[in-house]
C-alpha positions as CSV (number, residue, x, y, z in Angstrom):
1,X,75.6,122.2,-26.6
2,X,74.6,118.5,-26.6
3,X,71.0,117.4,-26.3
4,X,70.4,115.3,-23.2
5,X,69.6,111.7,-24.0
6,X,66.1,111.9,-22.4
7,X,65.3,114.8,-24.7
8,X,66.5,113.0,-27.8
9,X,64.3,110.0,-26.8
10,X,61.3,112.3,-26.4
11,X,61.9,113.7,-29.9
12,X,62.2,110.1,-31.2
13,X,58.9,109.1,-29.7
14,X,57.2,112.4,-30.8
15,X,58.4,111.5,-34.4
16,X,56.7,108.1,-34.0
17,X,53.5,109.8,-32.7
18,X,51.4,109.8,-35.8
19,X,49.1,106.9,-36.8
20,X,50.1,107.0,-40.5
21,X,53.8,106.8,-39.6
22,X,53.1,103.8,-37.3
23,X,51.1,102.1,-40.0
24,X,53.9,102.7,-42.6
25,X,56.4,101.1,-40.2
26,X,54.2,98.1,-39.6
27,X,53.9,97.6,-43.3
28,X,57.6,97.8,-43.8
29,X,58.4,95.2,-41.2
30,X,58.5,92.4,-43.7
31,X,60.6,94.2,-46.3
32,X,60.5,97.0,-48.9
33,X,57.1,98.2,-50.0
34,X,56.4,100.3,-53.2
35,X,54.7,103.6,-52.5
36,X,51.7,102.6,-54.6
37,X,51.2,99.6,-52.3
38,X,51.5,101.8,-49.2
39,X,48.8,104.1,-50.7
40,X,46.5,101.1,-51.3
41,X,47.0,99.8,-47.8
42,X,46.7,103.1,-45.9
43,X,44.1,104.9,-48.1
44,X,45.3,108.4,-47.6
45,X,46.0,111.2,-50.1
46,X,49.4,110.8,-51.8
47,X,50.6,114.2,-50.5
48,X,49.8,113.2,-46.9
49,X,51.7,109.9,-47.3
50,X,54.6,111.8,-48.9
51,X,54.8,114.1,-45.9
52,X,54.8,111.2,-43.4
53,X,57.4,109.3,-45.4
54,X,59.6,112.4,-45.5
55,X,59.5,112.7,-41.7
56,X,60.5,109.0,-41.4
57,X,63.2,109.4,-44.0
58,X,64.7,112.5,-42.3
59,X,64.8,110.7,-39.0
60,X,66.8,107.9,-40.5
61,X,64.2,105.2,-39.7
62,X,63.4,104.4,-43.3
63,X,65.2,104.5,-46.5
64,X,63.9,105.0,-50.1
65,X,64.9,102.6,-52.9
66,X,64.4,103.6,-56.5
67,X,64.1,100.9,-59.2
68,X,63.3,102.7,-62.5
69,X,60.1,104.6,-61.9
70,X,59.1,102.7,-58.8
71,X,60.0,104.0,-55.4
72,X,59.9,101.7,-52.4
73,X,60.6,102.2,-48.8
74,X,62.2,99.9,-46.3
75,X,63.2,100.0,-42.6
76,X,66.7,101.3,-42.1
77,X,67.3,98.6,-39.5
78,X,65.6,95.8,-37.6
79,X,65.5,97.7,-34.3
80,X,62.3,99.6,-35.4
81,X,60.5,96.3,-36.0
82,X,61.6,95.1,-32.6
83,X,60.3,98.3,-31.0
84,X,56.9,97.8,-32.7
85,X,56.8,94.2,-31.4
86,X,57.6,95.5,-27.9
87,X,54.8,98.1,-28.2
88,X,52.4,95.4,-29.2
89,X,53.4,93.2,-26.2
90,X,53.0,96.2,-23.8
91,X,49.6,97.1,-25.3
92,X,48.4,93.5,-25.1
93,X,49.3,93.4,-21.4
94,X,47.7,96.8,-20.7
95,X,44.5,95.8,-22.5
96,X,44.4,92.4,-20.7
97,X,44.6,94.3,-17.4
98,X,41.8,96.6,-18.5
99,X,39.6,93.6,-19.5
100,X,40.2,92.0,-16.1
101,X,39.1,95.3,-14.5
102,X,36.1,95.6,-16.7
103,X,35.0,92.0,-15.9
104,X,35.4,92.8,-12.2
105,X,33.3,96.0,-12.6
106,X,30.6,94.1,-14.4
107,X,30.5,91.4,-11.8
108,X,30.3,94.0,-9.0
109,X,27.5,95.9,-10.9
110,X,25.6,92.6,-11.5
111,X,25.9,91.7,-7.8
112,X,24.8,95.2,-6.7
113,X,21.8,95.1,-9.1
114,X,20.8,91.6,-7.9
115,X,21.0,92.8,-4.3
116,X,18.9,95.9,-4.8
117,X,16.1,94.0,-6.7
118,X,15.9,91.4,-4.0
119,X,15.4,93.8,-1.2
120,X,11.9,95.0,-0.4
121,X,10.8,98.4,-1.5
122,X,10.9,101.1,1.3
123,X,7.7,101.7,3.1
124,X,6.1,98.2,2.5
């Protein structure tokens, strides 16, 4: 039985749904990175990084490259980097909209406070 496309997409996004995995993918956008450099940048336990790299490797999103004793990781294709750029654009738009809403709320609150302090106290 074949998995429906929407279910496969959901699994894909679930696989991306971990902050360490997203950070690894961000670091790999510019080319292969040795594991020691990933550890320095992300500052997590080696075993935790190893687990997250294994998830990414099993999914086919990253590949490992061995050069002597050094193991590096790289994106398997450029589409993942494009997906991360698209996510950044979407988040930028969402946050800009939230900033506009926040500014409007602050303006409304300021106007309401100014109006309430200008009115006479009840009973006077």
